[in-house]
PDB file of N, CA, C and O in Angstrom:
ATOM      1  N   UNK A   1       0.847  -1.216  -0.004  1.00  0.00           N
ATOM      2  CA  UNK A   1       0.080  -0.013  -0.007  1.00  0.00           C
ATOM      3  C   UNK A   1       0.831   1.193  -0.003  1.00  0.00           C
ATOM      4  O   UNK A   1       1.744   1.327   0.811  1.00  0.00           O
ATOM      5  N   UNK A   2       0.530   2.155  -0.882  1.00  0.00           N
ATOM      6  CA  UNK A   2       1.419   3.438  -1.037  1.00  0.00           C
ATOM      7  C   UNK A   2       1.080   4.306   0.125  1.00  0.00           C
ATOM      8  O   UNK A   2      -0.012   4.231   0.688  1.00  0.00           O
ATOM      9  N   UNK A   3       2.095   5.192   0.506  1.00  0.00           N
ATOM     10  CA  UNK A   3       1.916   6.163   1.572  1.00  0.00           C
ATOM     11  C   UNK A   3       2.407   7.483   1.015  1.00  0.00           C
ATOM     12  O   UNK A   3       3.602   7.663   0.781  1.00  0.00           O
ATOM     13  N   UNK A   4       1.445   8.443   0.795  1.00  0.00           N
ATOM     14  CA  UNK A   4       1.740   9.736   0.361  1.00  0.00           C
ATOM     15  C   UNK A   4       1.260  10.696   1.390  1.00  0.00           C
ATOM     16  O   UNK A   4       0.211  10.516   2.008  1.00  0.00           O
ATOM     17  N   UNK A   5       2.106  11.800   1.579  1.00  0.00           N
ATOM     18  CA  UNK A   5       1.669  12.921   2.344  1.00  0.00           C
ATOM     19  C   UNK A   5       0.508  13.579   1.641  1.00  0.00           C
ATOM     20  O   UNK A   5       0.314  13.452   0.432  1.00  0.00           O
ATOM     21  N   UNK A   6      -0.294  14.321   2.486  1.00  0.00           N
ATOM     22  CA  UNK A   6      -1.416  15.022   1.864  1.00  0.00           C
ATOM     23  C   UNK A   6      -0.946  15.975   0.727  1.00  0.00           C
ATOM     24  O   UNK A   6      -1.630  16.043  -0.295  1.00  0.00           O
ATOM     25  N   UNK A   7       0.216  16.730   0.858  1.00  0.00           N
ATOM     26  CA  UNK A   7       0.754  17.571  -0.135  1.00  0.00           C
ATOM     27  C   UNK A   7       1.042  16.812  -1.420  1.00  0.00           C
ATOM     28  O   UNK A   7       0.828  17.321  -2.520  1.00  0.00           O
ATOM     29  N   UNK A   8       1.523  15.602  -1.267  1.00  0.00           N
ATOM     30  CA  UNK A   8       1.888  14.769  -2.393  1.00  0.00           C
ATOM     31  C   UNK A   8       0.674  14.295  -3.160  1.00  0.00           C
ATOM     32  O   UNK A   8       0.647  14.248  -4.390  1.00  0.00           O
ATOM     33  N   UNK A   9      -0.394  13.924  -2.323  1.00  0.00           N
ATOM     34  CA  UNK A   9      -1.659  13.473  -2.866  1.00  0.00           C
ATOM     35  C   UNK A   9      -2.300  14.577  -3.742  1.00  0.00           C
ATOM     36  O   UNK A   9      -2.813  14.353  -4.838  1.00  0.00           O
ATOM     37  N   UNK A  10      -2.214  15.856  -3.120  1.00  0.00           N
ATOM     38  CA  UNK A  10      -2.741  17.000  -3.931  1.00  0.00           C
ATOM     39  C   UNK A  10      -1.956  17.277  -5.147  1.00  0.00           C
ATOM     40  O   UNK A  10      -2.538  17.629  -6.174  1.00  0.00           O
ATOM     41  N   UNK A  11      -0.602  17.137  -5.102  1.00  0.00           N
ATOM     42  CA  UNK A  11       0.178  17.396  -6.275  1.00  0.00           C
ATOM     43  C   UNK A  11      -0.182  16.339  -7.407  1.00  0.00           C
ATOM     44  O   UNK A  11      -0.350  16.680  -8.578  1.00  0.00           O
ATOM     45  N   UNK A  12      -0.279  15.113  -6.990  1.00  0.00           N
ATOM     46  CA  UNK A  12      -0.646  14.077  -7.958  1.00  0.00           C
ATOM     47  C   UNK A  12      -2.046  14.230  -8.538  1.00  0.00           C
ATOM     48  O   UNK A  12      -2.255  14.068  -9.740  1.00  0.00           O
ATOM     49  N   UNK A  13      -3.060  14.564  -7.613  1.00  0.00           N
ATOM     50  CA  UNK A  13      -4.422  14.670  -8.109  1.00  0.00           C
ATOM     51  C   UNK A  13      -4.520  15.923  -9.043  1.00  0.00           C
ATOM     52  O   UNK A  13      -5.104  15.798 -10.119  1.00  0.00           O
ATOM     53  N   UNK A  14      -4.009  17.053  -8.706  1.00  0.00           N
ATOM     54  CA  UNK A  14      -4.120  18.200  -9.499  1.00  0.00           C
ATOM     55  C   UNK A  14      -3.239  18.121 -10.753  1.00  0.00           C
ATOM     56  O   UNK A  14      -3.573  18.689 -11.792  1.00  0.00           O
ATOM     57  N   UNK A  15      -2.137  17.426 -10.642  1.00  0.00           N
ATOM     58  CA  UNK A  15      -1.277  17.116 -11.797  1.00  0.00           C
ATOM     59  C   UNK A  15      -2.111  16.308 -12.831  1.00  0.00           C
ATOM     60  O   UNK A  15      -2.099  16.566 -14.035  1.00  0.00           O
ATOM     61  N   UNK A  16      -2.813  15.340 -12.282  1.00  0.00           N
ATOM     62  CA  UNK A  16      -3.615  14.426 -13.228  1.00  0.00           C
ATOM     63  C   UNK A  16      -4.753  15.195 -13.925  1.00  0.00           C
ATOM     64  O   UNK A  16      -5.045  15.028 -15.109  1.00  0.00           O
ATOM     65  N   UNK A  17      -5.330  15.993 -13.146  1.00  0.00           N
ATOM     66  CA  UNK A  17      -6.472  16.898 -13.704  1.00  0.00           C
ATOM     67  C   UNK A  17      -6.028  17.743 -14.832  1.00  0.00           C
ATOM     68  O   UNK A  17      -6.713  17.818 -15.852  1.00  0.00           O
ATOM     69  N   UNK A  18      -4.876  18.406 -14.695  1.00  0.00           N
ATOM     70  CA  UNK A  18      -4.231  19.139 -15.845  1.00  0.00           C
ATOM     71  C   UNK A  18      -3.865  18.192 -16.898  1.00  0.00           C
ATOM     72  O   UNK A  18      -4.095  18.519 -18.062  1.00  0.00           O
ATOM     73  N   UNK A  19      -3.326  17.068 -16.644  1.00  0.00           N
ATOM     74  CA  UNK A  19      -2.714  16.151 -17.633  1.00  0.00           C
ATOM     75  C   UNK A  19      -3.866  15.638 -18.621  1.00  0.00           C
ATOM     76  O   UNK A  19      -3.626  15.381 -19.800  1.00  0.00           O
ATOM     77  N   UNK A  20      -5.041  15.518 -18.086  1.00  0.00           N
ATOM     78  CA  UNK A  20      -6.149  15.066 -18.872  1.00  0.00           C
ATOM     79  C   UNK A  20      -6.543  15.957 -20.051  1.00  0.00           C
ATOM     80  O   UNK A  20      -7.107  15.498 -21.044  1.00  0.00           O
ATOM     81  N   UNK A  21      -6.220  17.278 -19.902  1.00  0.00           N
ATOM     82  CA  UNK A  21      -6.557  18.242 -20.836  1.00  0.00           C
ATOM     83  C   UNK A  21      -5.312  18.580 -21.737  1.00  0.00           C
ATOM     84  O   UNK A  21      -4.319  19.146 -21.280  1.00  0.00           O
ATOM     85  N   UNK A  22      -5.430  18.216 -22.968  1.00  0.00           N
ATOM     86  CA  UNK A  22      -4.290  18.392 -23.844  1.00  0.00           C
ATOM     87  C   UNK A  22      -3.641  19.769 -23.943  1.00  0.00           C
ATOM     88  O   UNK A  22      -2.433  19.866 -24.160  1.00  0.00           O
ATOM     89  N   UNK A  23      -4.395  20.793 -23.793  1.00  0.00           N
ATOM     90  CA  UNK A  23      -3.904  22.197 -23.791  1.00  0.00           C
ATOM     91  C   UNK A  23      -3.192  22.509 -22.552  1.00  0.00           C
ATOM     92  O   UNK A  23      -2.165  23.189 -22.558  1.00  0.00           O
ATOM     93  N   UNK A  24      -3.739  22.003 -21.437  1.00  0.00           N
ATOM     94  CA  UNK A  24      -3.083  22.220 -20.106  1.00  0.00           C
ATOM     95  C   UNK A  24      -1.777  21.442 -19.981  1.00  0.00           C
ATOM     96  O   UNK A  24      -0.769  21.909 -19.451  1.00  0.00           O
ATOM     97  N   UNK A  25      -1.868  20.216 -20.508  1.00  0.00           N
ATOM     98  CA  UNK A  25      -0.715  19.338 -20.408  1.00  0.00           C
ATOM     99  C   UNK A  25       0.492  20.089 -21.253  1.00  0.00           C
ATOM    100  O   UNK A  25       1.633  20.229 -20.813  1.00  0.00           O
ATOM    101  N   UNK A  26       0.067  20.517 -22.457  1.00  0.00           N
ATOM    102  CA  UNK A  26       1.108  21.100 -23.341  1.00  0.00           C
ATOM    103  C   UNK A  26       1.639  22.449 -22.609  1.00  0.00           C
ATOM    104  O   UNK A  26       2.802  22.810 -22.791  1.00  0.00           O
ATOM    105  N   UNK A  27       0.862  23.097 -21.875  1.00  0.00           N
ATOM    106  CA  UNK A  27       1.314  24.297 -21.190  1.00  0.00           C
ATOM    107  C   UNK A  27       2.269  23.953 -19.934  1.00  0.00           C
ATOM    108  O   UNK A  27       3.270  24.611 -19.649  1.00  0.00           O
ATOM    109  N   UNK A  28       1.815  22.837 -19.237  1.00  0.00           N
ATOM    110  CA  UNK A  28       2.678  22.456 -18.139  1.00  0.00           C
ATOM    111  C   UNK A  28       4.054  22.090 -18.653  1.00  0.00           C
ATOM    112  O   UNK A  28       5.068  22.578 -18.155  1.00  0.00           O
ATOM    113  N   UNK A  29       4.079  21.187 -19.699  1.00  0.00           N
ATOM    114  CA  UNK A  29       5.307  20.737 -20.305  1.00  0.00           C
ATOM    115  C   UNK A  29       6.182  21.961 -20.761  1.00  0.00           C
ATOM    116  O   UNK A  29       7.379  22.024 -20.482  1.00  0.00           O
ATOM    117  N   UNK A  30       5.560  22.874 -21.436  1.00  0.00           N
ATOM    118  CA  UNK A  30       6.308  24.100 -21.873  1.00  0.00           C
ATOM    119  C   UNK A  30       6.911  24.806 -20.738  1.00  0.00           C
ATOM    120  O   UNK A  30       8.068  25.220 -20.806  1.00  0.00           O
ATOM    121  N   UNK A  31       6.118  24.973 -19.614  1.00  0.00           N
ATOM    122  CA  UNK A  31       6.571  25.628 -18.472  1.00  0.00           C
ATOM    123  C   UNK A  31       7.728  24.948 -17.788  1.00  0.00           C
ATOM    124  O   UNK A  31       8.704  25.590 -17.400  1.00  0.00           O
ATOM    125  N   UNK A  32       7.608  23.600 -17.637  1.00  0.00           N
ATOM    126  CA  UNK A  32       8.645  22.845 -16.986  1.00  0.00           C
ATOM    127  C   UNK A  32       9.914  22.728 -17.768  1.00  0.00           C
ATOM    128  O   UNK A  32      10.994  22.528 -17.212  1.00  0.00           O
ATOM    129  N   UNK A  33       9.767  22.861 -19.155  1.00  0.00           N
ATOM    130  CA  UNK A  33      10.927  22.632 -19.963  1.00  0.00           C
ATOM    131  C   UNK A  33      11.645  24.133 -20.265  1.00  0.00           C
ATOM    132  O   UNK A  33      12.722  24.213 -20.857  1.00  0.00           O
ATOM    133  N   UNK A  34      10.979  25.185 -19.830  1.00  0.00           N
ATOM    134  CA  UNK A  34      11.560  26.475 -20.043  1.00  0.00           C
ATOM    135  C   UNK A  34      12.823  26.641 -19.365  1.00  0.00           C
ATOM    136  O   UNK A  34      12.914  26.283 -18.190  1.00  0.00           O
ATOM    137  N   UNK A  35      13.841  27.161 -19.994  1.00  0.00           N
ATOM    138  CA  UNK A  35      15.111  27.335 -19.368  1.00  0.00           C
ATOM    139  C   UNK A  35      15.130  28.257 -18.130  1.00  0.00           C
ATOM    140  O   UNK A  35      16.068  28.239 -17.333  1.00  0.00           O
ATOM    141  N   UNK A  36      14.078  29.046 -18.005  1.00  0.00           N
ATOM    142  CA  UNK A  36      13.892  29.852 -16.795  1.00  0.00           C
ATOM    143  C   UNK A  36      13.477  29.144 -15.546  1.00  0.00           C
ATOM    144  O   UNK A  36      13.666  29.603 -14.419  1.00  0.00           O
ATOM    145  N   UNK A  37      12.880  27.962 -15.816  1.00  0.00           N
ATOM    146  CA  UNK A  37      12.437  27.190 -14.646  1.00  0.00           C
ATOM    147  C   UNK A  37      13.637  26.494 -14.031  1.00  0.00           C
ATOM    148  O   UNK A  37      14.423  25.799 -14.676  1.00  0.00           O
ATOM    149  N   UNK A  38      13.712  26.741 -12.714  1.00  0.00           N
ATOM    150  CA  UNK A  38      14.914  26.157 -11.989  1.00  0.00           C
ATOM    151  C   UNK A  38      15.084  24.602 -12.070  1.00  0.00           C
ATOM    152  O   UNK A  38      16.181  24.075 -11.885  1.00  0.00           O
ATOM    153  N   UNK A  39      14.024  23.941 -12.336  1.00  0.00           N
ATOM    154  CA  UNK A  39      14.059  22.443 -12.330  1.00  0.00           C
ATOM    155  C   UNK A  39      14.049  21.946 -13.775  1.00  0.00           C
ATOM    156  O   UNK A  39      13.981  20.734 -13.983  1.00  0.00           O
ATOM    157  N   UNK A  40      14.111  22.808 -14.774  1.00  0.00           N
ATOM    158  CA  UNK A  40      13.894  22.362 -16.193  1.00  0.00           C
ATOM    159  C   UNK A  40      15.010  21.243 -16.662  1.00  0.00           C
ATOM    160  O   UNK A  40      14.712  20.242 -17.313  1.00  0.00           O
ATOM    161  N   UNK A  41      16.232  21.549 -16.263  1.00  0.00           N
ATOM    162  CA  UNK A  41      17.375  20.576 -16.609  1.00  0.00           C
ATOM    163  C   UNK A  41      17.122  19.238 -15.947  1.00  0.00           C
ATOM    164  O   UNK A  41      17.192  18.178 -16.569  1.00  0.00           O
ATOM    165  N   UNK A  42      16.859  19.317 -14.808  1.00  0.00           N
ATOM    166  CA  UNK A  42      16.662  18.022 -13.965  1.00  0.00           C
ATOM    167  C   UNK A  42      15.446  17.305 -14.480  1.00  0.00           C
ATOM    168  O   UNK A  42      15.485  16.080 -14.597  1.00  0.00           O
ATOM    169  N   UNK A  43      14.316  18.019 -14.812  1.00  0.00           N
ATOM    170  CA  UNK A  43      13.154  17.325 -15.362  1.00  0.00           C
ATOM    171  C   UNK A  43      13.392  16.707 -16.618  1.00  0.00           C
ATOM    172  O   UNK A  43      12.957  15.578 -16.849  1.00  0.00           O
ATOM    173  N   UNK A  44      14.121  17.428 -17.540  1.00  0.00           N
ATOM    174  CA  UNK A  44      14.426  16.886 -18.908  1.00  0.00           C
ATOM    175  C   UNK A  44      15.401  15.742 -18.811  1.00  0.00           C
ATOM    176  O   UNK A  44      15.237  14.770 -19.548  1.00  0.00           O
ATOM    177  N   UNK A  45      16.350  15.781 -18.003  1.00  0.00           N
ATOM    178  CA  UNK A  45      17.361  14.694 -17.891  1.00  0.00           C
ATOM    179  C   UNK A  45      16.894  13.412 -17.403  1.00  0.00           C
ATOM    180  O   UNK A  45      17.367  12.362 -17.836  1.00  0.00           O
ATOM    181  N   UNK A  46      15.949  13.452 -16.487  1.00  0.00           N
ATOM    182  CA  UNK A  46      15.524  12.141 -15.830  1.00  0.00           C
ATOM    183  C   UNK A  46      14.089  12.019 -15.625  1.00  0.00           C
ATOM    184  O   UNK A  46      13.504  10.973 -15.908  1.00  0.00           O
ATOM    185  N   UNK A  47      13.468  13.079 -15.128  1.00  0.00           N
ATOM    186  CA  UNK A  47      12.055  12.841 -14.601  1.00  0.00           C
ATOM    187  C   UNK A  47      10.874  12.985 -15.568  1.00  0.00           C
ATOM    188  O   UNK A  47       9.766  12.545 -15.259  1.00  0.00           O
ATOM    189  N   UNK A  48      11.092  13.566 -16.676  1.00  0.00           N
ATOM    190  CA  UNK A  48       9.987  13.766 -17.625  1.00  0.00           C
ATOM    191  C   UNK A  48       9.275  12.443 -17.962  1.00  0.00           C
ATOM    192  O   UNK A  48       8.051  12.437 -17.832  1.00  0.00           O
ATOM    193  N   UNK A  49       9.872  11.359 -18.365  1.00  0.00           N
ATOM    194  CA  UNK A  49       9.124  10.188 -18.677  1.00  0.00           C
ATOM    195  C   UNK A  49       8.433   9.560 -17.475  1.00  0.00           C
ATOM    196  O   UNK A  49       7.369   8.957 -17.618  1.00  0.00           O
ATOM    197  N   UNK A  50       9.028   9.694 -16.288  1.00  0.00           N
ATOM    198  CA  UNK A  50       8.431   9.129 -15.082  1.00  0.00           C
ATOM    199  C   UNK A  50       7.263   9.882 -14.635  1.00  0.00           C
ATOM    200  O   UNK A  50       6.277   9.297 -14.187  1.00  0.00           O
ATOM    201  N   UNK A  51       7.335  11.308 -14.749  1.00  0.00           N
ATOM    202  CA  UNK A  51       6.256  12.168 -14.379  1.00  0.00           C
ATOM    203  C   UNK A  51       5.108  11.923 -15.336  1.00  0.00           C
ATOM    204  O   UNK A  51       3.954  11.871 -14.912  1.00  0.00           O
ATOM    205  N   UNK A  52       5.405  11.769 -16.645  1.00  0.00           N
ATOM    206  CA  UNK A  52       4.348  11.430 -17.613  1.00  0.00           C
ATOM    207  C   UNK A  52       3.666  10.170 -17.294  1.00  0.00           C
ATOM    208  O   UNK A  52       2.438  10.111 -17.363  1.00  0.00           O
ATOM    209  N   UNK A  53       4.390   9.137 -16.941  1.00  0.00           N
ATOM    210  CA  UNK A  53       3.932   7.844 -16.535  1.00  0.00           C
ATOM    211  C   UNK A  53       2.918   7.914 -15.508  1.00  0.00           C
ATOM    212  O   UNK A  53       1.838   7.344 -15.659  1.00  0.00           O
ATOM    213  N   UNK A  54       3.238   8.668 -14.334  1.00  0.00           N
ATOM    214  CA  UNK A  54       2.310   8.612 -13.228  1.00  0.00           C
ATOM    215  C   UNK A  54       1.161   9.581 -13.389  1.00  0.00           C
ATOM    216  O   UNK A  54       0.076   9.370 -12.847  1.00  0.00           O
ATOM    217  N   UNK A  55       1.407  10.665 -14.149  1.00  0.00           N
ATOM    218  CA  UNK A  55       0.201  11.537 -14.375  1.00  0.00           C
ATOM    219  C   UNK A  55      -0.787  10.968 -15.435  1.00  0.00           C
ATOM    220  O   UNK A  55      -1.968  11.312 -15.431  1.00  0.00           O
ATOM    221  N   UNK A  56      -0.307  10.136 -16.296  1.00  0.00           N
ATOM    222  CA  UNK A  56      -1.103   9.489 -17.275  1.00  0.00           C
ATOM    223  C   UNK A  56      -1.935   8.261 -16.687  1.00  0.00           C
ATOM    224  O   UNK A  56      -2.943   7.831 -17.247  1.00  0.00           O
ATOM    225  N   UNK A  57      -1.432   7.753 -15.541  1.00  0.00           N
ATOM    226  CA  UNK A  57      -1.990   6.568 -14.950  1.00  0.00           C
ATOM    227  C   UNK A  57      -3.354   6.863 -14.292  1.00  0.00           C
ATOM    228  O   UNK A  57      -3.644   7.998 -13.913  1.00  0.00           O
ATOM    229  N   UNK A  58      -4.172   5.820 -14.169  1.00  0.00           N
ATOM    230  CA  UNK A  58      -5.437   5.945 -13.441  1.00  0.00           C
ATOM    231  C   UNK A  58      -5.213   5.855 -11.927  1.00  0.00           C
ATOM    232  O   UNK A  58      -4.425   5.020 -11.482  1.00  0.00           O
ATOM    233  N   UNK A  59      -5.892   6.702 -11.115  1.00  0.00           N
ATOM    234  CA  UNK A  59      -5.708   6.546  -9.634  1.00  0.00           C
ATOM    235  C   UNK A  59      -5.924   5.180  -9.143  1.00  0.00           C
ATOM    236  O   UNK A  59      -5.274   4.799  -8.169  1.00  0.00           O
ATOM    237  N   UNK A  60      -6.758   4.415  -9.709  1.00  0.00           N
ATOM    238  CA  UNK A  60      -7.115   3.082  -9.228  1.00  0.00           C
ATOM    239  C   UNK A  60      -5.897   2.167  -9.526  1.00  0.00           C
ATOM    240  O   UNK A  60      -5.891   1.061  -8.986  1.00  0.00           O
ATOM    241  N   UNK A  61      -4.890   2.512 -10.314  1.00  0.00           N
ATOM    242  CA  UNK A  61      -3.780   1.653 -10.499  1.00  0.00           C
ATOM    243  C   UNK A  61      -2.552   2.129  -9.756  1.00  0.00           C
ATOM    244  O   UNK A  61      -1.445   1.672 -10.040  1.00  0.00           O
ATOM    245  N   UNK A  62      -2.733   3.090  -8.757  1.00  0.00           N
ATOM    246  CA  UNK A  62      -1.598   3.625  -8.087  1.00  0.00           C
ATOM    247  C   UNK A  62      -0.785   2.563  -7.328  1.00  0.00           C
ATOM    248  O   UNK A  62       0.441   2.666  -7.293  1.00  0.00           O
ATOM    249  N   UNK A  63      -1.394   1.586  -6.743  1.00  0.00           N
ATOM    250  CA  UNK A  63      -0.696   0.494  -6.022  1.00  0.00           C
ATOM    251  C   UNK A  63       0.098  -0.265  -6.895  1.00  0.00           C
ATOM    252  O   UNK A  63       1.261  -0.503  -6.568  1.00  0.00           O
ATOM    253  N   UNK A  64      -0.361  -0.686  -7.974  1.00  0.00           N
ATOM    254  CA  UNK A  64       0.323  -1.461  -9.003  1.00  0.00           C
ATOM    255  C   UNK A  64       1.529  -0.619  -9.610  1.00  0.00           C
ATOM    256  O   UNK A  64       2.628  -1.134  -9.819  1.00  0.00           O
ATOM    257  N   UNK A  65       1.251   0.662  -9.866  1.00  0.00           N
ATOM    258  CA  UNK A  65       2.260   1.547 -10.333  1.00  0.00           C
ATOM    259  C   UNK A  65       3.398   1.725  -9.290  1.00  0.00           C
ATOM    260  O   UNK A  65       4.580   1.770  -9.629  1.00  0.00           O
ATOM    261  N   UNK A  66       2.998   1.819  -8.066  1.00  0.00           N
ATOM    262  CA  UNK A  66       4.024   1.924  -7.024  1.00  0.00           C
ATOM    263  C   UNK A  66       4.891   0.681  -6.917  1.00  0.00           C
ATOM    264  O   UNK A  66       6.111   0.766  -6.771  1.00  0.00           O
ATOM    265  N   UNK A  67       4.244  -0.470  -6.991  1.00  0.00           N
ATOM    266  CA  UNK A  67       4.995  -1.665  -7.126  1.00  0.00           C
ATOM    267  C   UNK A  67       5.996  -1.843  -8.255  1.00  0.00           C
ATOM    268  O   UNK A  67       7.113  -2.331  -8.086  1.00  0.00           O
ATOM    269  N   UNK A  68       5.523  -1.421  -9.402  1.00  0.00           N
ATOM    270  CA  UNK A  68       6.341  -1.378 -10.546  1.00  0.00           C
ATOM    271  C   UNK A  68       7.533  -0.480 -10.393  1.00  0.00           C
ATOM    272  O   UNK A  68       8.641  -0.879 -10.753  1.00  0.00           O
ATOM    273  N   UNK A  69       7.359   0.717  -9.875  1.00  0.00           N
ATOM    274  CA  UNK A  69       8.297   1.743  -9.639  1.00  0.00           C
ATOM    275  C   UNK A  69       9.277   1.256  -8.563  1.00  0.00           C
ATOM    276  O   UNK A  69      10.479   1.513  -8.624  1.00  0.00           O
ATOM    277  N   UNK A  70       8.706   0.530  -7.558  1.00  0.00           N
ATOM    278  CA  UNK A  70       9.729  -0.014  -6.565  1.00  0.00           C
ATOM    279  C   UNK A  70      10.604  -1.041  -7.158  1.00  0.00           C
ATOM    280  O   UNK A  70      11.750  -1.148  -6.721  1.00  0.00           O
ATOM    281  N   UNK A  71      10.212  -1.765  -8.053  1.00  0.00           N
ATOM    282  CA  UNK A  71      11.044  -2.764  -8.732  1.00  0.00           C
ATOM    283  C   UNK A  71      12.085  -2.092  -9.689  1.00  0.00           C
ATOM    284  O   UNK A  71      12.974  -2.762 -10.216  1.00  0.00           O
ATOM    285  N   UNK A  72      11.950  -0.771  -9.893  1.00  0.00           N
ATOM    286  CA  UNK A  72      12.971  -0.044 -10.576  1.00  0.00           C
ATOM    287  C   UNK A  72      13.846   0.792  -9.654  1.00  0.00           C
ATOM    288  O   UNK A  72      14.736   1.525 -10.084  1.00  0.00           O
ATOM    289  N   UNK A  73      13.567   0.655  -8.430  1.00  0.00           N
ATOM    290  CA  UNK A  73      14.419   1.371  -7.356  1.00  0.00           C
ATOM    291  C   UNK A  73      13.810   2.687  -7.075  1.00  0.00           C
ATOM    292  O   UNK A  73      14.488   3.564  -6.538  1.00  0.00           O
ATOM    293  N   UNK A  74      12.526   2.891  -7.415  1.00  0.00           N
ATOM    294  CA  UNK A  74      11.923   4.168  -7.113  1.00  0.00           C
ATOM    295  C   UNK A  74      10.651   3.920  -6.381  1.00  0.00           C
ATOM    296  O   UNK A  74      10.473   2.813  -5.872  1.00  0.00           O
ATOM    297  N   UNK A  75       9.723   4.882  -6.280  1.00  0.00           N
ATOM    298  CA  UNK A  75       8.485   4.649  -5.679  1.00  0.00           C
ATOM    299  C   UNK A  75       7.536   5.770  -6.179  1.00  0.00           C
ATOM    300  O   UNK A  75       8.019   6.768  -6.714  1.00  0.00           O
ATOM    301  N   UNK A  76       6.258   5.636  -6.026  1.00  0.00           N
ATOM    302  CA  UNK A  76       5.323   6.589  -6.377  1.00  0.00           C
ATOM    303  C   UNK A  76       5.571   7.880  -5.657  1.00  0.00           C
ATOM    304  O   UNK A  76       5.489   8.944  -6.271  1.00  0.00           O
ATOM    305  N   UNK A  77       5.877   7.834  -4.360  1.00  0.00           N
ATOM    306  CA  UNK A  77       6.179   8.969  -3.632  1.00  0.00           C
ATOM    307  C   UNK A  77       7.443   9.748  -4.134  1.00  0.00           C
ATOM    308  O   UNK A  77       7.462  10.979  -4.128  1.00  0.00           O
ATOM    309  N   UNK A  78       8.411   9.056  -4.533  1.00  0.00           N
ATOM    310  CA  UNK A  78       9.644   9.725  -5.004  1.00  0.00           C
ATOM    311  C   UNK A  78       9.272  10.502  -6.346  1.00  0.00           C
ATOM    312  O   UNK A  78       9.600  11.674  -6.530  1.00  0.00           O
ATOM    313  N   UNK A  79       8.622   9.811  -7.180  1.00  0.00           N
ATOM    314  CA  UNK A  79       8.305  10.439  -8.506  1.00  0.00           C
ATOM    315  C   UNK A  79       7.256  11.583  -8.324  1.00  0.00           C
ATOM    316  O   UNK A  79       7.314  12.575  -9.050  1.00  0.00           O
ATOM    317  N   UNK A  80       6.386  11.464  -7.450  1.00  0.00           N
ATOM    318  CA  UNK A  80       5.387  12.556  -7.169  1.00  0.00           C
ATOM    319  C   UNK A  80       6.139  13.781  -6.698  1.00  0.00           C
ATOM    320  O   UNK A  80       5.811  14.888  -7.125  1.00  0.00           O
ATOM    321  N   UNK A  81       7.158  13.632  -5.815  1.00  0.00           N
ATOM    322  CA  UNK A  81       7.940  14.728  -5.378  1.00  0.00           C
ATOM    323  C   UNK A  81       8.740  15.338  -6.448  1.00  0.00           C
ATOM    324  O   UNK A  81       9.198  16.465  -6.257  1.00  0.00           O
ATOM    325  N   UNK A  82       8.965  14.706  -7.580  1.00  0.00           N
ATOM    326  CA  UNK A  82       9.651  15.226  -8.724  1.00  0.00           C
ATOM    327  C   UNK A  82       8.726  15.914  -9.661  1.00  0.00           C
ATOM    328  O   UNK A  82       9.222  16.362 -10.695  1.00  0.00           O
ATOM    329  N   UNK A  83       7.464  16.062  -9.452  1.00  0.00           N
ATOM    330  CA  UNK A  83       6.648  16.828 -10.340  1.00  0.00           C
ATOM    331  C   UNK A  83       7.002  18.281 -10.069  1.00  0.00           C
ATOM    332  O   UNK A  83       6.849  18.742  -8.938  1.00  0.00           O
ATOM    333  N   UNK A  84       7.456  18.994 -11.041  1.00  0.00           N
ATOM    334  CA  UNK A  84       7.910  20.396 -10.811  1.00  0.00           C
ATOM    335  C   UNK A  84       6.830  21.315 -10.459  1.00  0.00           C
ATOM    336  O   UNK A  84       5.715  21.170 -10.960  1.00  0.00           O
ATOM    337  N   UNK A  85       7.094  22.269  -9.616  1.00  0.00           N
ATOM    338  CA  UNK A  85       6.088  23.241  -9.238  1.00  0.00           C
ATOM    339  C   UNK A  85       5.807  24.221 -10.392  1.00  0.00           C
ATOM    340  O   UNK A  85       6.594  24.341 -11.330  1.00  0.00           O
ATOM    341  N   UNK A  86       4.677  24.906 -10.294  1.00  0.00           N
ATOM    342  CA  UNK A  86       4.337  25.885 -11.325  1.00  0.00           C
ATOM    343  C   UNK A  86       4.454  27.243 -10.687  1.00  0.00           C
ATOM    344  O   UNK A  86       3.804  27.488  -9.670  1.00  0.00           O
ATOM    345  N   UNK A  87       5.221  28.106 -11.212  1.00  0.00           N
ATOM    346  CA  UNK A  87       5.430  29.436 -10.630  1.00  0.00           C
ATOM    347  C   UNK A  87       6.166  30.349 -11.582  1.00  0.00           C
ATOM    348  O   UNK A  87       6.710  29.893 -12.588  1.00  0.00           O
ATOM    349  N   UNK A  88       6.189  31.625 -11.277  1.00  0.00           N
ATOM    350  CA  UNK A  88       6.984  32.552 -12.159  1.00  0.00           C
ATOM    351  C   UNK A  88       6.093  33.360 -13.108  1.00  0.00           C
ATOM    352  O   UNK A  88       4.933  33.039 -13.367  1.00  0.00           O
ATOM    353  N   UNK A  89       6.704  34.404 -13.595  1.00  0.00           N
ATOM    354  CA  UNK A  89       5.838  35.278 -14.526  1.00  0.00           C
ATOM    355  C   UNK A  89       5.788  34.563 -15.919  1.00  0.00           C
ATOM    356  O   UNK A  89       5.022  34.999 -16.778  1.00  0.00           O
ATOM    357  N   UNK A  90       6.525  33.558 -16.148  1.00  0.00           N
ATOM    358  CA  UNK A  90       6.551  32.894 -17.509  1.00  0.00           C
ATOM    359  C   UNK A  90       5.446  31.714 -17.607  1.00  0.00           C
ATOM    360  O   UNK A  90       5.382  30.982 -18.595  1.00  0.00           O
ATOM    361  N   UNK A  91       4.622  31.602 -16.546  1.00  0.00           N
ATOM    362  CA  UNK A  91       3.587  30.651 -16.638  1.00  0.00           C
ATOM    363  C   UNK A  91       2.548  30.991 -17.626  1.00  0.00           C
ATOM    364  O   UNK A  91       1.590  30.238 -17.799  1.00  0.00           O
TER     365      UNK A  91
END
C-alpha cells in the first residue's frame, strides 16, 4: 500500500487533472521545460518520462504503479515529489 503525504496526494491529483486536458498538459510541459524554470534541466534529464507515466495513470492503478516503480528502485512517492512546481511570470 502506498503512503503519500497530503501535499503529495494533492500534487498528484491536480497534476492528473491538468494532464487530462491536452492544452493544459502542453502548457505544463512548456513551463517545466522552459530554461527559466529552476528544475527544467533536472526534469528533462531524468524525470519527464516518469512524471508522464504517473500523471497518465489511473488513480485506481496507483498501488500497481508503486510496485512497478519499486522494482525499478523508485516509488510513487519519489516520483510525485519530482513533479515540478508551477510558478513565475513565465507561466
